[in-house]
Backbone bond lengths (Angstrom), bond angles and torsions (degrees), N, CA, C in turn:
res aa  C-N    CA-C-N  psi(-1)  N-CA   C-N-CA  omega(-1)  CA-C   N-CA-C  phi
1 X - - - 1.453 - - 1.562 113.20 -
2 X 1.363 114.92 -48.82 1.428 123.26 177.33 1.471 112.64 -54.83
3 X 1.361 113.95 -42.25 1.430 119.52 -176.15 1.590 112.01 -67.09
4 X 1.394 113.70 -31.83 1.449 119.68 176.24 1.542 111.14 -63.80
5 X 1.410 113.14 -44.93 1.483 119.13 -179.44 1.481 108.99 -63.29
6 X 1.361 117.86 -40.00 1.453 121.84 -178.78 1.606 111.73 -63.56
7 X 1.349 112.38 -42.34 1.448 116.86 179.18 1.538 111.19 -65.89
8 X 1.370 116.03 -37.44 1.457 122.37 178.68 1.512 110.11 -61.31
9 X 1.419 115.65 -44.45 1.432 117.40 -178.45 1.527 111.04 -67.33
10 X 1.334 117.38 -38.13 1.462 118.29 178.50 1.424 113.40 -69.24
11 X 1.344 120.08 -30.60 1.433 124.86 176.82 1.498 108.98 -68.08
12 X 1.348 118.59 -41.86 1.496 123.38 178.51 1.534 107.43 -63.35
13 X 1.327 116.78 -39.20 1.476 120.88 -177.34 1.566 106.74 -68.16
14 X 1.269 118.50 -39.31 1.490 123.09 177.73 1.514 108.43 -58.51
15 X 1.223 119.51 -45.40 1.486 121.57 177.74 1.520 112.83 -58.82
16 X 1.379 117.82 -39.82 1.387 121.70 176.96 1.495 113.12 -67.18
17 X 1.329 115.40 -44.16 1.421 123.31 -178.74 1.606 110.43 -59.94
18 X 1.331 112.07 -33.29 1.504 119.63 -171.65 1.555 110.05 -67.80
19 X 1.331 115.39 -16.25 1.477 122.06 -174.42 1.527 107.74 -78.29
20 X 1.343 118.52 -11.97 1.452 121.64 -174.72 1.547 113.53 -113.75
21 X 1.275 115.60 158.35 1.526 121.19 -174.80 1.481 111.37 -89.79
22 X 1.321 118.99 -9.11 1.484 122.92 179.88 1.505 110.33 -151.78
23 X 1.270 116.15 156.61 1.477 122.27 176.89 1.553 108.73 -66.89
24 X 1.320 117.24 -32.09 1.463 120.65 -179.21 1.531 110.76 -64.75
25 X 1.412 116.48 -43.67 1.399 119.24 178.51 1.545 110.98 -68.83
26 X 1.306 114.84 -39.36 1.455 117.97 176.32 1.566 114.15 -60.97
27 X 1.315 113.58 -40.82 1.517 117.85 177.25 1.500 111.23 -64.73
28 X 1.287 118.21 -40.25 1.452 121.24 177.39 1.501 113.67 -66.34
29 X 1.345 118.77 -39.58 1.379 123.16 177.51 1.523 115.84 -68.46
30 X 1.345 112.76 -38.43 1.534 118.41 -176.75 1.519 111.33 -96.08
31 X 1.324 116.79 7.92 1.478 121.14 178.22 1.515 112.28 55.32
32 X 1.363 114.96 44.01 1.441 120.86 175.07 1.584 107.68 -125.61
33 X 1.300 113.25 171.86 1.424 118.59 178.13 1.540 106.98 -85.88
34 X 1.321 118.47 156.10 1.400 122.31 -179.85 1.595 107.42 -65.08
35 X 1.407 116.24 -34.41 1.489 116.48 178.61 1.494 112.54 -65.13
36 X 1.346 117.35 -36.48 1.468 120.04 178.52 1.522 110.14 -67.48
37 X 1.281 118.75 -39.10 1.485 119.62 176.96 1.566 109.68 -63.19
38 X 1.311 118.48 -46.72 1.481 122.17 179.75 1.508 109.93 -60.28
39 X 1.361 119.75 -39.83 1.423 124.14 -177.39 1.515 110.67 -64.25
40 X 1.387 115.58 -45.04 1.507 119.44 178.60 1.521 110.97 -61.93
41 X 1.273 116.84 -41.86 1.502 121.37 179.76 1.459 107.61 -64.02
42 X 1.303 119.45 -48.57 1.441 122.42 -176.22 1.542 110.15 -59.44
43 X 1.332 115.83 -39.53 1.475 122.05 -179.10 1.522 107.94 -65.56
44 X 1.307 117.27 -44.06 1.513 120.05 -178.74 1.537 107.33 -62.91
45 X 1.336 118.16 -45.33 1.477 121.59 -177.51 1.483 110.99 -62.83
46 X 1.316 120.07 -33.71 1.465 120.78 176.00 1.498 108.90 -70.80
47 X 1.281 119.98 -39.45 1.508 121.50 -178.68 1.537 108.81 -67.83
48 X 1.308 118.79 -46.46 1.434 119.23 -174.13 1.540 113.50 -80.14
49 X 1.302 115.01 -25.58 1.479 118.94 178.73 1.501 114.80 87.46
50 X 1.412 117.08 17.37 1.418 116.97 178.18 1.557 107.25 -152.34
51 X 1.340 116.23 161.82 1.497 122.61 -177.74 1.554 107.63 -75.57
52 X 1.275 112.62 142.76 1.502 118.83 176.61 1.523 111.50 -101.91
53 X 1.285 117.98 -31.70 1.526 126.01 -179.73 1.462 113.35 -125.02
54 X 1.296 116.72 142.61 1.434 124.60 165.21 1.490 109.99 -99.65
55 X 1.321 121.29 124.25 1.460 123.02 -177.47 1.568 107.29 -86.32
56 X 1.353 115.42 127.26 1.447 118.44 179.76 1.529 106.28 -129.59
57 X 1.316 115.00 171.68 1.466 120.15 -175.78 1.581 109.79 -66.95
58 X 1.291 117.14 -20.32 1.486 121.73 178.99 1.506 112.17 -93.27
59 X 1.295 117.83 -5.32 1.520 121.09 -175.90 1.475 114.62 142.14
60 X 1.319 114.32 -132.38 1.499 118.41 173.07 1.430 111.02 -130.29
61 X 1.386 115.97 157.11 1.468 123.76 -178.94 1.483 109.67 -139.04
62 X 1.261 116.26 138.83 1.489 120.99 -176.13 1.498 109.51 -69.68
63 X 1.334 116.28 136.69 1.462 121.14 173.98 1.551 109.99 -72.82
64 X 1.323 116.08 171.21 1.482 119.71 -178.33 1.532 106.93 -65.08
65 X 1.335 118.92 -37.23 1.445 119.34 -176.94 1.503 109.49 -69.78
66 X 1.382 116.42 -36.43 1.449 119.86 -179.89 1.507 113.69 -65.53
67 X 1.411 112.58 -37.59 1.443 119.46 177.11 1.535 111.80 -59.32
68 X 1.334 113.80 -43.05 1.496 118.53 178.56 1.576 110.57 -64.34
69 X 1.314 112.42 -43.26 1.502 117.96 -179.70 1.555 109.63 -63.96
70 X 1.318 115.33 -38.69 1.457 118.14 -179.38 1.489 111.98 -68.21
71 X 1.369 118.69 -40.45 1.429 123.24 178.33 1.529 109.82 -59.79
72 X 1.311 116.29 -46.46 1.518 120.34 179.80 1.487 109.97 -63.18
73 X 1.341 117.69 -49.95 1.429 123.69 -174.69 1.537 112.30 -62.66
74 X 1.381 116.58 -41.89 1.440 119.18 -179.42 1.551 111.69 -67.58
75 X 1.331 117.38 -36.59 1.478 117.35 178.17 1.490 111.23 -67.34
76 X 1.346 119.27 -35.81 1.428 121.59 -179.05 1.515 107.96 -70.00
77 X 1.346 114.50 -45.54 1.499 116.32 -177.11 1.561 109.20 -63.76
78 X 1.289 114.16 -35.72 1.473 120.91 -178.72 1.515 109.74 -60.73
79 X 1.346 115.13 -41.78 1.446 121.87 -179.31 1.547 110.28 -66.82
80 X 1.322 115.05 -42.83 1.487 119.42 176.78 1.497 112.00 -62.59
81 X 1.330 118.49 -45.48 1.430 121.89 -179.32 1.529 112.28 -65.72
82 X 1.378 114.31 -33.16 1.449 118.23 178.74 1.541 108.51 -66.00
83 X 1.300 115.32 -42.85 1.458 121.53 -178.40 1.507 109.68 -64.35
84 X 1.320 117.03 -43.95 1.508 122.31 178.94 1.541 107.70 -60.15
85 X 1.341 113.39 -47.37 1.534 114.53 -177.31 1.463 110.75 -62.78
86 X 1.356 117.46 -37.97 1.474 121.00 -176.93 1.530 107.40 -63.95
87 X 1.332 118.71 -44.67 1.422 124.45 178.07 1.526 110.84 -58.97
88 X 1.341 115.17 -42.94 1.415 117.18 -176.63 1.545 111.58 -70.22
89 X 1.330 116.15 -36.71 1.464 120.39 -178.65 1.553 112.02 -69.12
90 X 1.387 115.04 -28.03 1.450 116.90 174.34 1.492 114.32 -66.18
91 X 1.382 115.56 -25.56 1.460 121.06 174.56 1.445 115.49 -86.58
92 X 1.377 118.25 -37.40 1.451 122.92 -178.71 1.495 111.10 -157.32
93 X 1.331 115.88 136.55 1.472 120.95 175.85 1.558 104.20 -104.46
94 X 1.345 114.73 110.35 1.410 119.62 -179.24 1.485 111.81 -140.29
95 X 1.338 117.00 157.46 1.457 121.41 178.38 1.529 106.95 -138.53
96 X 1.350 114.61 123.97 1.425 120.67 169.94 1.535 116.13 -98.02
97 X 1.294 115.87 119.23 1.499 119.20 -174.63 1.532 110.95 -110.27
98 X 1.321 112.60 122.26 1.450 120.56 178.16 1.503 109.40 -87.65
99 X 1.324 121.46 128.31 1.485 122.76 -172.26 1.549 109.34 -162.16
100 X 1.327 115.02 149.81 1.418 118.32 174.23 1.526 108.78 -68.67
101 X 1.376 116.09 153.45 1.450 118.65 175.09 1.504 112.78 -66.48
102 X 1.375 116.67 -27.97 1.381 121.71 176.85 1.601 111.17 -60.16
103 X 1.304 113.23 -51.85 1.523 117.26 -178.03 1.528 111.41 -71.09
104 X 1.338 114.21 -36.13 1.451 118.44 177.19 1.517 114.59 -57.42
105 X 1.361 113.30 -50.75 1.467 118.24 -177.04 1.476 115.21 -75.04
106 X 1.335 115.83 -29.90 1.431 116.84 -173.49 1.568 114.84 -96.05
107 X 1.325 115.27 -15.43 1.472 114.87 -174.38 1.554 108.89 -137.32
108 X 1.312 116.35 -48.53 1.447 118.21 -168.16 1.575 112.71 -78.93
109 X 1.299 113.26 -48.62 1.529 118.12 -174.71 1.541 112.53 -55.70
110 X 1.331 119.84 -45.47 1.475 119.18 -179.14 1.535 112.98 -58.85
111 X 1.330 117.63 -21.25 1.458 120.56 -176.46 1.475 114.74 -98.52
112 X 1.239 121.53 -13.53 1.446 125.73 -170.46 1.515 114.59 -61.64
113 X 1.336 116.38 -31.80 1.445 117.81 177.83 1.546 111.53 -61.13
114 X 1.286 117.35 -32.75 1.407 123.58 177.98 1.520 112.02 -61.24
115 X 1.346 117.20 -41.41 1.427 123.07 176.44 1.494 110.90 -68.65
116 X 1.338 116.69 -42.69 1.465 123.62 -176.54 1.557 109.06 -63.35
117 X 1.345 115.54 -38.77 1.443 118.99 177.81 1.527 113.31 -69.25
118 X 1.292 115.09 -34.72 1.507 118.88 177.85 1.520 111.30 -75.22
119 X 1.317 119.91 -35.10 1.442 123.55 -176.26 1.553 112.05 -129.53
120 X 1.306 117.61 67.92 1.486 122.10 -175.46 1.494 112.31 -62.96
121 X 1.338 116.88 -16.27 1.474 120.11 -178.68 1.485 113.18 -85.73
122 X 1.372 117.54 -5.37 1.436 121.21 -176.43 1.529 109.03 -107.58
123 X 1.318 115.10 127.15 1.474 122.61 -178.69 1.568 108.98 -93.33
124 X 1.366 116.50 124.34 1.440 120.05 177.38 1.466 112.49 -100.42
125 X 1.355 114.73 144.29 1.494 119.86 172.57 1.484 108.87 -133.23
126 X 1.314 119.65 122.77 1.409 124.51 -178.70 1.569 109.87 -94.55
127 X 1.312 114.97 120.51 1.479 119.45 -175.28 1.539 108.00 -108.98
128 X 1.320 116.80 114.74 1.503 118.02 179.50 1.537 108.31 -63.10
129 X 1.343 117.96 141.71 1.438 122.48 178.81 1.539 108.28 -144.23
130 X 1.297 115.01 148.56 1.489 121.24 175.44 1.550 111.44 -122.13
131 X 1.315 115.26 -56.35 1.477 122.49 -176.01 1.513 113.38 -76.07
132 X 1.347 121.18 -33.00 1.423 124.03 -175.64 1.557 110.25 61.12
133 X 1.288 119.01 37.78 1.433 122.17 -179.05 1.526 112.65 -74.44
134 X 1.261 116.66 165.82 1.514 122.30 179.66 1.538 108.65 -56.31
135 X 1.351 116.66 -41.95 1.457 119.87 -173.64 1.543 106.40 -68.61
136 X 1.326 118.34 -41.22 1.445 120.66 179.20 1.517 110.70 -62.94
137 X 1.336 117.28 -42.90 1.431 121.46 -176.14 1.529 113.03 -65.18
138 X 1.329 115.92 -21.11 1.534 116.25 179.62 1.531 109.38 -75.53
139 X 1.354 118.40 -10.37 1.478 120.51 -177.87 1.499 110.09 -97.01
140 X 1.371 118.69 1.13 1.508 118.29 -179.49 1.516 110.28 -127.40
141 X 1.259 115.63 167.55 1.527 121.18 173.60 1.457 112.06 -88.45
142 X 1.291 118.94 -27.30 1.481 125.98 173.25 1.543 108.47 -163.69
143 X 1.355 112.47 160.99 1.415 119.35 179.21 1.458 108.71 -136.35
144 X 1.399 117.14 155.36 1.467 123.75 175.44 1.521 107.65 -119.47
145 X 1.353 114.99 119.92 1.440 118.28 -179.92 1.455 112.49 -129.71
146 X 1.386 115.84 165.03 1.495 122.01 -176.00 1.506 110.40 -100.47
147 X 1.362 118.93 143.34 1.451 120.50 178.66 1.534 107.83 169.63
148 X 1.314 112.99 -157.59 1.481 120.14 171.24 1.501 108.18 -142.94
149 X 1.324 118.76 176.00 1.475 123.24 -174.34 1.502 113.25 -57.79
150 X 1.345 114.44 -29.85 1.444 118.61 -176.19 1.553 113.37 -76.45
151 X 1.270 112.85 -27.62 1.488 115.97 -172.74 1.485 113.18 -103.75
152 X 1.317 124.65 -13.18 1.395 126.91 -179.79 1.535 109.94 -96.60
153 X 1.281 114.19 161.94 1.523 120.20 -178.22 1.533 110.91 -82.27
154 X 1.346 113.81 168.05 1.457 120.46 -179.09 1.522 112.50 -64.94
155 X 1.336 116.84 -15.67 1.447 120.60 -179.59 1.537 112.11 -82.10
156 X 1.332 116.84 -1.64 1.427 120.35 178.36 1.486 117.49 -99.49
157 X 1.344 119.90 142.72 1.417 123.68 177.19 1.497 110.95 -120.08
158 X 1.317 119.67 131.42 1.486 119.79 177.45 1.495 109.78 -72.20
159 X 1.395 111.97 138.52 1.484 114.63 178.01 1.523 110.46 -132.15
160 X 1.347 118.99 -17.01 1.414 121.82 -179.20 1.550 110.53 -148.48
161 X 1.307 115.13 99.01 1.480 119.45 -179.09 1.466 110.34 -92.56
162 X 1.394 115.22 116.94 1.460 123.28 179.08 1.530 107.39 -128.32
163 X 1.340 113.63 125.80 1.481 114.91 -177.61 1.494 112.00 -63.18
164 X 1.338 116.24 151.17 1.457 122.54 176.37 1.603 107.08 -108.92
165 X 1.342 113.37 147.74 1.414 117.72 178.44 1.527 110.07 -153.49
166 X 1.383 119.26 158.87 1.496 119.15 -175.65 1.510 111.24 -77.16
167 X 1.382 111.92 139.24 1.430 117.52 176.95 1.530 110.28 -128.78
168 X 1.301 119.23 153.47 1.477 124.84 177.61 1.508 110.26 -145.30
169 X 1.357 118.47 174.04 1.348 119.50 178.38 1.590 112.34 -84.79
170 X 1.288 118.06 -176.94 1.478 122.32 -174.31 1.526 111.63 -56.46
171 X 1.305 117.76 -45.59 1.471 120.79 -177.95 1.538 112.05 -62.17
172 X 1.292 117.19 -45.01 1.436 122.68 -179.77 1.593 107.91 -65.59
173 X 1.309 114.82 -44.03 1.443 119.90 -178.50 1.547 109.24 -59.44
174 X 1.340 118.46 -40.79 1.426 122.52 -178.33 1.553 109.57 -65.63
175 X 1.372 116.73 -40.33 1.478 117.77 177.81 1.519 111.30 -68.02
176 X 1.371 118.35 -36.20 1.445 120.33 175.88 1.521 110.44 -60.91
177 X 1.292 113.61 -42.66 1.504 120.69 -178.47 1.564 111.65 -60.51
178 X 1.380 112.87 -37.51 1.499 114.75 -179.15 1.572 112.96 -83.31
179 X 1.274 118.05 -39.62 1.485 123.49 -169.21 1.566 113.37 -109.85
180 X 1.346 117.49 -14.38 1.395 120.47 -173.95 1.494 114.86 84.68
181 X 1.291 115.86 156.58 1.503 119.15 -174.63 1.586 110.42 -65.85
182 X 1.342 116.31 -39.84 1.506 117.73 179.37 1.485 111.72 -68.11
183 X 1.350 114.16 -24.90 1.501 117.03 -176.33 1.547 113.72 -74.02
184 X 1.298 116.47 -23.95 1.465 119.69 -176.86 1.572 113.98 -119.03
185 X 1.333 116.18 -5.15 1.468 118.02 -166.49 1.508 111.32 -56.64
186 X 1.354 118.22 -43.33 1.468 119.82 -178.78 1.464 115.65 -64.66
187 X 1.381 115.71 -12.01 1.459 118.45 179.80 1.501 110.90 -92.18
188 X 1.305 117.35 -6.52 1.476 120.66 -176.70 1.514 114.67 -96.78
189 X 1.343 120.39 146.19 1.385 124.65 172.99 1.562 111.20 -87.80
190 X 1.311 119.23 128.77 1.449 118.90 -179.86 1.487 110.88 -90.38
191 X 1.294 117.89 131.24 1.469 123.84 177.37 1.520 107.37 -97.46
192 X 1.356 117.06 130.40 1.426 124.56 -178.58 1.452 114.08 -126.13
193 X 1.306 115.97 162.72 1.518 118.06 -174.80 1.514 108.50 -91.20
194 X 1.354 120.23 -27.24 1.485 121.29 177.99 1.535 109.39 -158.05
195 X 1.255 117.62 157.18 1.429 123.74 -174.85 1.551 114.06 -61.07
196 X 1.426 111.90 -30.87 1.452 115.72 -176.02 1.569 111.62 -92.00
197 X 1.294 119.08 5.67 1.418 122.37 -177.86 1.535 111.94 -67.44
198 X 1.301 119.14 139.00 1.428 124.25 177.14 1.541 113.34 -109.07
199 X 1.324 114.40 5.70 1.500 120.27 -173.89 1.488 110.38 -53.41
200 X 1.294 116.26 -52.47 1.481 119.90 -175.35 1.550 113.20 -63.38
201 X 1.329 114.01 -39.16 1.486 119.14 174.83 1.483 112.13 -60.91
202 X 1.335 116.93 -45.38 1.449 121.86 175.92 1.549 113.31 -61.49
203 X 1.306 116.51 -41.16 1.446 119.34 176.64 1.537 112.53 -63.08
204 X 1.338 116.32 -45.96 1.449 121.09 -179.48 1.527 108.81 -60.18
205 X 1.288 117.65 -40.09 1.487 119.21 -179.96 1.499 111.40 -65.72
206 X 1.363 112.97 -43.70 1.535 118.91 178.33 1.477 112.66 -62.77
207 X 1.360 117.18 -37.31 1.436 120.80 -177.89 1.537 112.12 -87.97
208 X 1.273 116.90 6.30 1.485 122.81 177.22 1.509 109.71 59.51
209 X 1.308 118.92 36.43 1.462 124.58 172.56 1.530 109.43 -87.51
210 X 1.304 119.13 156.10 1.459 120.20 171.55 1.444 110.42 -71.60
211 X 1.381 122.23 160.93 1.466 121.63 179.58 1.521 109.36 -58.69
212 X 1.328 114.35 152.56 1.512 122.38 -179.90 1.506 106.22 -83.95
213 X 1.282 118.03 121.18 1.440 120.61 -172.20 1.600 115.11 -103.00
214 X 1.314 114.27 -14.86 1.417 120.50 -178.62 1.540 112.51 -69.23
215 X 1.324 119.79 147.34 1.435 125.30 -173.99 1.511 114.29 -97.25
216 X 1.351 117.24 -4.87 1.516 119.50 -168.77 1.515 109.99 -98.10
217 X 1.342 118.33 45.00 1.429 119.55 172.40 1.514 107.69 -71.63
218 X 1.366 115.06 147.87 1.487 118.40 -177.23 1.537 109.72 -114.92
219 X 1.301 115.49 123.99 1.474 125.11 -179.60 1.538 110.17 -84.55
220 X 1.359 118.61 115.77 1.429 120.87 177.25 1.539 105.85 -133.58
221 X 1.340 116.70 97.07 1.506 118.90 -175.03 1.552 113.15 -62.58
222 X 1.389 116.57 -36.70 1.433 118.68 -176.69 1.528 111.24 -79.07
223 X 1.346 119.13 118.25 1.516 124.24 -176.60 1.518 110.52 -59.08
224 X 1.324 117.44 -39.10 1.462 117.13 -177.44 1.582 113.35 -65.96
225 X 1.327 112.99 -37.72 1.450 119.94 175.60 1.497 110.08 -66.90
226 X 1.312 115.22 -38.42 1.473 120.95 176.02 1.505 114.81 -60.08
227 X 1.342 114.13 -40.35 1.430 120.86 177.21 1.590 111.15 -62.78
228 X 1.293 113.93 -47.28 1.418 119.10 177.50 1.501 113.02 -64.11
229 X 1.316 119.07 -36.92 1.477 122.55 176.29 1.538 111.11 -61.44
230 X 1.293 116.10 -37.80 1.481 119.52 178.31 1.538 109.22 -67.47
231 X 1.321 117.49 -44.34 1.449 121.05 -179.96 1.487 111.14 -62.23
232 X 1.332 116.50 -33.87 1.429 123.31 -179.97 1.530 112.86 -77.13
233 X 1.376 116.68 -6.18 1.489 119.86 179.96 1.489 115.54 83.79
234 X 1.350 119.40 18.85 1.447 122.36 179.20 1.500 113.34 -78.89
235 X 1.331 119.12 -8.98 1.467 124.22 -178.53 1.485 112.09 158.93
236 X 1.325 114.81 -164.63 1.476 122.05 177.20 1.533 105.74 -123.54
237 X 1.347 115.44 155.81 1.436 122.88 -173.82 1.534 109.56 -142.19
238 X 1.292 114.98 157.15 1.432 120.95 171.35 1.520 109.42 -90.50
239 X 1.301 117.09 116.15 1.440 123.38 179.32 1.543 112.65 -124.53
240 X 1.281 118.90 -177.21 1.456 122.22 -179.43 1.582 108.22 -130.47
241 X 1.350 113.48 -174.73 1.447 122.04 -176.14 1.524 112.67 -65.15
242 X 1.355 121.79 -4.79 1.419 123.53 -178.19 1.613 105.76 -79.30
243 X 1.291 119.49 -6.40 1.467 120.96 171.81 1.535 110.93 -96.50
244 X 1.382 118.40 22.36 1.388 121.21 -176.26 1.572 114.61 -59.65
245 X 1.346 115.96 -27.90 1.499 117.70 178.37 1.517 109.60 -66.66
246 X 1.371 115.90 -42.42 1.458 118.14 178.36 1.503 114.95 -67.78
247 X 1.378 114.27 -33.38 1.393 119.10 176.38 1.529 115.74 -67.66
248 X 1.352 110.28 -43.35 1.497 118.49 176.20 1.585 112.07 -62.43
249 X 1.336 112.96 -35.02 1.454 117.58 -173.98 1.605 109.38 -84.90
250 X 1.278 117.06 -5.91 1.449 121.06 179.13 1.503 113.49 82.32
251 X 1.381 117.61 7.66 1.458 119.91 177.51 1.505 112.68 -71.96
252 X 1.372 113.83 -35.70 1.409 122.51 176.19 1.520 110.48 -122.72
253 X 1.354 113.97 149.73 1.463 119.45 178.67 1.539 111.90 -132.93
254 X 1.245 114.15 136.05 1.474 121.02 178.67 1.524 105.66 -72.43
255 X 1.349 115.31 131.50 1.465 121.48 -173.82 1.487 113.43 -99.79
256 X 1.350 119.18 -16.59 1.434 119.82 -177.40 1.576 107.72 -156.87
257 X 1.312 116.07 153.27 1.478 121.68 178.69 1.506 111.25 -89.92
258 X 1.317 116.05 1.36 1.489 119.51 177.58 1.511 108.22 -78.43
259 X 1.392 117.27 127.75 1.443 121.66 -177.21 1.519 112.51 -111.16
260 X 1.294 114.44 151.26 1.539 118.44 163.23 1.480 103.58 -94.38
261 X 1.366 118.30 92.40 1.407 121.54 -170.38 1.549 115.91 -76.12
262 X 1.354 117.35 -13.07 1.460 118.34 -178.54 1.494 113.16 -100.56
263 X 1.306 117.41 11.98 1.423 120.81 176.41 1.567 112.81 -93.42
264 X 1.327 114.36 155.59 1.514 117.16 -176.14 1.510 110.22 169.55
265 X 1.333 115.40 -150.23 1.454 120.50 -172.78 1.492 110.25 -119.63
266 X 1.305 115.05 138.56 1.482 123.82 -174.57 1.492 109.85 -123.17
267 X 1.325 111.83 147.25 1.493 121.31 176.24 1.520 106.00 -93.17
268 X 1.292 116.67 129.14 1.477 118.03 174.43 1.570 109.56 -129.13
269 X 1.305 113.02 132.72 1.474 118.69 178.75 1.459 109.74 -111.80
270 X 1.394 117.61 140.38 1.452 118.49 -179.42 1.526 113.31 -62.70
271 X 1.297 115.11 162.99 1.487 118.89 179.68 1.478 113.01 -72.07
272 X 1.296 118.83 77.15 1.490 122.83 -178.03 1.508 105.26 -116.11
273 X 1.332 112.07 158.55 1.498 117.87 179.08 1.558 112.88 -71.06
274 X 1.388 114.72 -33.46 1.456 119.18 -174.07 1.549 110.75 -133.02
275 X 1.266 117.42 137.32 1.494 122.55 172.44 1.506 104.04 -101.26
276 X 1.301 117.23 128.37 1.462 121.65 -174.38 1.551 109.32 -68.56
277 X 1.335 114.64 163.33 1.445 119.20 177.44 1.479 112.64 -63.77
278 X 1.350 115.69 -39.64 1.499 121.84 -179.13 1.536 109.89 -63.39
279 X 1.360 116.36 -40.01 1.491 119.61 177.34 1.557 108.60 -67.05
280 X 1.308 118.52 -42.86 1.465 119.82 178.34 1.545 112.68 -59.20
281 X 1.327 115.40 -42.34 1.469 115.62 176.60 1.495 113.65 -68.32
282 X 1.301 120.19 -28.21 1.474 120.20 175.47 1.537 110.82 -73.13
283 X 1.340 118.33 -36.38 1.417 121.20 175.78 1.505 111.45 -63.93
284 X 1.351 116.75 -44.35 1.481 120.34 178.74 1.538 109.24 -61.05
285 X 1.319 115.12 -37.75 1.493 119.63 -178.74 1.567 109.87 -69.01
286 X 1.302 117.02 -36.51 1.496 120.94 173.89 1.533 112.69 -58.45
287 X 1.309 118.80 -46.53 1.406 121.97 178.70 1.560 110.69 -64.96
288 X 1.245 117.79 -35.40 1.491 119.40 177.22 1.545 111.63 -65.04
289 X 1.321 111.19 -42.66 1.496 118.20 -176.46 1.596 106.63 -70.65
290 X 1.259 119.68 -37.97 1.452 121.20 178.59 1.521 110.18 -65.22
291 X 1.341 117.51 -41.83 1.476 118.48 177.52 1.523 112.29 -60.73
292 X 1.393 117.87 -42.06 1.398 124.14 -179.39 1.540 106.71 -63.53
293 X 1.321 118.08 -48.42 1.413 119.11 -178.40 1.494 116.66 -60.07
294 X 1.349 113.97 -40.85 1.537 119.47 179.46 1.511 110.29 -63.50
295 X 1.379 115.25 -39.60 1.456 118.86 178.65 1.614 112.34 -65.81
296 X 1.338 115.65 -40.08 1.417 119.05 -177.05 1.503 113.54 -67.61
297 X 1.334 114.75 -38.52 1.539 120.39 -178.70 1.494 113.69 -94.12
298 X 1.375 117.49 -0.37 1.458 125.48 179.45 1.511 111.32 56.66
299 X 1.332 117.11 42.03 1.444 117.00 172.79 1.524 107.52 -91.24
300 X 1.394 118.68 131.43 1.451 121.97 179.32 1.557 111.30 -57.76
301 X 1.293 112.69 138.94 1.520 119.64 179.78 1.493 110.67 -95.46
């Protein structure tokens, strides 16, 4: 009996490893050593009597036998997960939403009462997120993140497109007014959400500015902290119309009319076999609310 459980665990691990192009990536994602991953695969190959992976210069590739095994295993695990989800939903209908505190406070939270009135039987839980890593996503039913079609994964769907534009505080806005954006751009520190972001590079290209050569960009993943950093004069950032309160109050100033028009908010669902009915209802509600918002503020869709 213990041997059966061991083989089951190893087979489940095989399915997880198969999602990656190398044992190194798999080890990092699963918080294991590369040696431990290799040992588990070797054990399975000895039990089954055939190779699971072909080693190449680019990484690893599933053998034909492994592809068949993976297809069978995933379908069985999908059935199990569907049954478990069904049992859970019979006990409680709930949706956990991963979202930045910036988007939650400025857009989502004021609208949640509408969803709760429409679906009083569904319990909502808002989970603050910053990195939107694979590990974080496993803890939620869906997440809402910022980006554009070039920077997000294929598992993401756009639901609210809001243009991004550069903002600064009063002092910087005054300098831009006197000297122009190009006249002072190299003197400004760019605030970014992550090291891999291309948003500023795309804006510079669109605005026909030369490449930014300074090295002192500041990475601030939390959008609310980034807003305050701009107000405090630590640099300039790309923000959207969700900072309208700060713009109207004169705490922030728009520095250019050039927009990144393909940026906005995306819905991402974890890699699960089944999306619950409650989650589906919440996603449909998000699209309805986005449509209403875009009509109210006259933002082109």
